[in-house]
N, C-alpha and C positions, 0 to 999 in steps of 0.2 A: 487588432488590425482590421481595417475595413476591407470589404470585398473588392477584389481587383476588377476593373473594367476598362474598356477602351475609351479614349478621349479624342474628340474631334478637334479640328483646327480652331474652332471658336472657343472650346474649353481651354486649349493650350494658351491662346492669346490672352484670355481672361486671367489666367494664373500668372503669366509673365507681367501683365499690367500691375497686378496686385503686389508682386514682389518688387518690381521696379519702383513703385510708389513708396515703398518702405525703406529703400536704400538711403544710407547716410553718406555715401560716397559714390563716385563713378565706378562702374564695374563693366568689364567686357567679358562676355561668355561666348563659347563656341558650342553649338549644338551638333552632335555627331551621330545620333541614332535615329529611332523611329520618329521623334519629333521633327528632326530636320527633314526626313523623308516626307512627312506630312506637309510641311511648309513648301517643299518643292514639287508637290503633287504626285509623289510616288506611293503614298499610302493615304487611306481615308481617315485613319485613326491610329492611335498608339497607346500602349499601356504605360510606357516609361519615358521619361525625359532625361536623356544622357547629356550632362552639362560639363564642359571642361573649362577651367580657368587657369590662368598662367602664373598665379602667385598665391601663396597661402593667405596673405592679407586679403586678397579679393575673394577667396573662398569664404573666409570668416565673415566678410561684409555680406556676401550673398546668403549664407546660412542664417545670419542674424535677421536679415530682411525676410527670408522665407518663414522663419518662426513668427515674426510679427504678422505675417500674412496667413497665420493659422496652420502652418506645416509643422509636423513633429518628427523627431528622429525615429527611424525604424530600427528596432533592436533584433527582432526575430527574422532573420533572412535565410534563404535557402543556400545550398552549396554553390549553385550557379551564380548567385549574386555576390557571394563572398569572393569568388574567383575574379570578379571584376576589379576588386581593390579600390572601391570608391572611398573618398575621404569621408563622406557622410551620405546617408540615404534618408531623405525626408519625405513625408507623405501627409496629405491633407485629409479631411474627413470624407471627401468624396472618393478617396483611393488613388488620387493622382500622385505619382511618385517621381521625385527628382533624384537621380543618381549623380552625385556631385564629385568631380575628379579634380585633383590638384596636379595639373600638368601631365599626369600619367593615367592611362587606362589599362586594365588587365595587368596591373602591377609592373608594366614595362613599356608599353607603347607610348612613347613620349611625343607630345605636341611640339614639333620642331618648326623651324623657319619655313620649310617646304609646305607643311600642312597649313600653317597660318597664311602663307601667301596664296594658297588655292581657295581658302575660305572667302565667302562673299558676304558683304554687309546685308543684313535683312531688315532690321527695324530697331528703333530706339523706344524703350518703354520707361519713361521717367529718366532715371539715371542708369538704366540697364541697357547696354549696347549689345545687340544680338547679331552674331555671325553664324552662317550655316556652312558646315564643312562640305567640301567637294564630294561628289558621288564616289570618287575613287577612295577617299579616306573613310567615308562611311562604310564602304564595302570592306576595307581592310579591318576596321574596328569590328564589324559584325562577323567577319571570317575567323577571328581569333577568340571569340567568346564561346561559352559553353551553353548558351541559351538556345534551346531547340527551335524556337520560332524564327530565329535569325536566318536560317537557311532559306526560308520563303522570301525574306527581304533581299537576300543575295540574288535570288532568281529575278526578282523585280528589277533590281539595279542593273544586273547583267543584260536583261532583255531590253532595257531602255538605252543601253550603251555606256560602257566605261572604257577608259584608257588603261589597258592591261599593263603596259610598260610603266605607267605612273604608279600603279599598285605595287608592282614588283620592286621598282626602285625604292619606294618608301619603305616597304617591308625589309629589304636588305640593308637599308641605311640605319635601321634601328639597332640599339644595343641588344645582344643576345639574339641576333637575327636568325640564327640557325633554328631556334625554338619556334619563332614566329613563322619562318618559312615553312616549317613542317606543318604547323597548324593551318596555314593558308592552303598549302598543298592538299591536306586532307579534306578541307572544306570544298576545294575545287573538284576533287574526286567525287564527293557527294553530289555536287551540282551536276556533274556529268552523268552519274548513275541515276539520279532521281528525275532530272529535267532535260538531259541530253545537251547541256550547255558546255561547249568546248572552250578551253582557254589556251592561248599560245604560250603561257608562262609555266606550265606544269613541269616540264623537264628541268628548266633552270632552277625552279624552287626546290625540286627534289635533289638536284646535284649540290645546291648550296647547303641544304640542311644536312645532307650526308657528309659534306666536307667539314662543316662546323662540328658535327658530332665526332667525327674522326679526329679533328684537331683537339677536341676536349679530352679524348681518350689518351692520345699520345702525350699531350702536355702534362696530364696527370701522372703518367708513367715516368717520363723523363725528368720532370721537375727542373731543378737547377744544377743538374750534373751532366757529365758526359757519359754516354753509355754505348757499349758495343751493340751491334745488331743482334747478336745471340742473347744478350741480356734482355733487350727490349722484346724480342720475339717470345722468350720464355715467359715473361710477366704477362704479356698480352694473351698468350695461350692459356695461362693459368686463370686469368680473369674473365676472358670472353670466349675462349676456345677457338680463336682464329688461328689459321695455319701460318707457318713461317712465310710461305709465298705471298699470302695476303698482306702480312706485315711489311714485307719487302716492297710490294707495289705501293702501299699507302705511304710508306716513308719516302719513296721516290716522288710521289705527288707533293708531299709536304716540303721536301727539299726544293722542288721546282717552284712552289708557290712562295718560298722564302720563310715559312714558319719554322722549319728545322734547318740547321746547318750541319755539315759533315766535315770531319777532319780525319785525314789519313795519317796513321801512326803505327809504326812497326808492322806494316803490311795489313793493317786492319782499320776498318772505318769506325769512327766514334761519332755519335750524334748528340747534338744539344740544341736547345731552343734558341732562336735568334735573338730574343730579348734578354738572354743571359750570355753576353759576349765573352766573359771570362769565368766559366764554371769551374 
């Protein structure tokens, strides 16, 4: 593997031209990382080009063209790159690396209609149509990765101004949003600690991640049966050492939110999950 270095806007444009000229079909890509930040003037250079496509067929066309443009697949990747869940990672002799994603990044963040609608057209290179993700979506992507250098990029994006509510809404709309809300919350705490950057969405992210983790615990315990409070409290105490009063308060929240339903029988409450109407 070649030595990694930073690439300027001119280097990136040259590579995209070379790949675009090798395409055998029309391909639309979305740039979501440091390359996009370079093109919008938020970075002078970047090591990686994070590219998202919206179908496996388009991914295959892009990889085929990249190989014709002298890019080769990278087999030896670090843990932080493996966590990204890229469909393929290719690199040329100069060390420029394309992290290529098929609709999802970080194995879960899905490029949905909202993200696509916020992206703006940048330029066409032969048969390659390039769109740049909005700053808010670049921020969200970088906030849920495990790459250490991404924290500095988050600082730059935040200082230039982002719509925090857009970031929050997109995060919470994603599948497994509790996990991503926790990751985003943790990165925002790091931003506050290291750079003094305050975010107005911290509390809502924390509350959401707490609720999702709690839902996961209770759904696993209750399953597809009806259970008394005493049974639920005993199992949760055995597994997580939470008290009966904690279990009672969390059940109350889950009943109010509609996740859990309660039935009164023989002067005792029985709880079951709302998506099992006849347990």
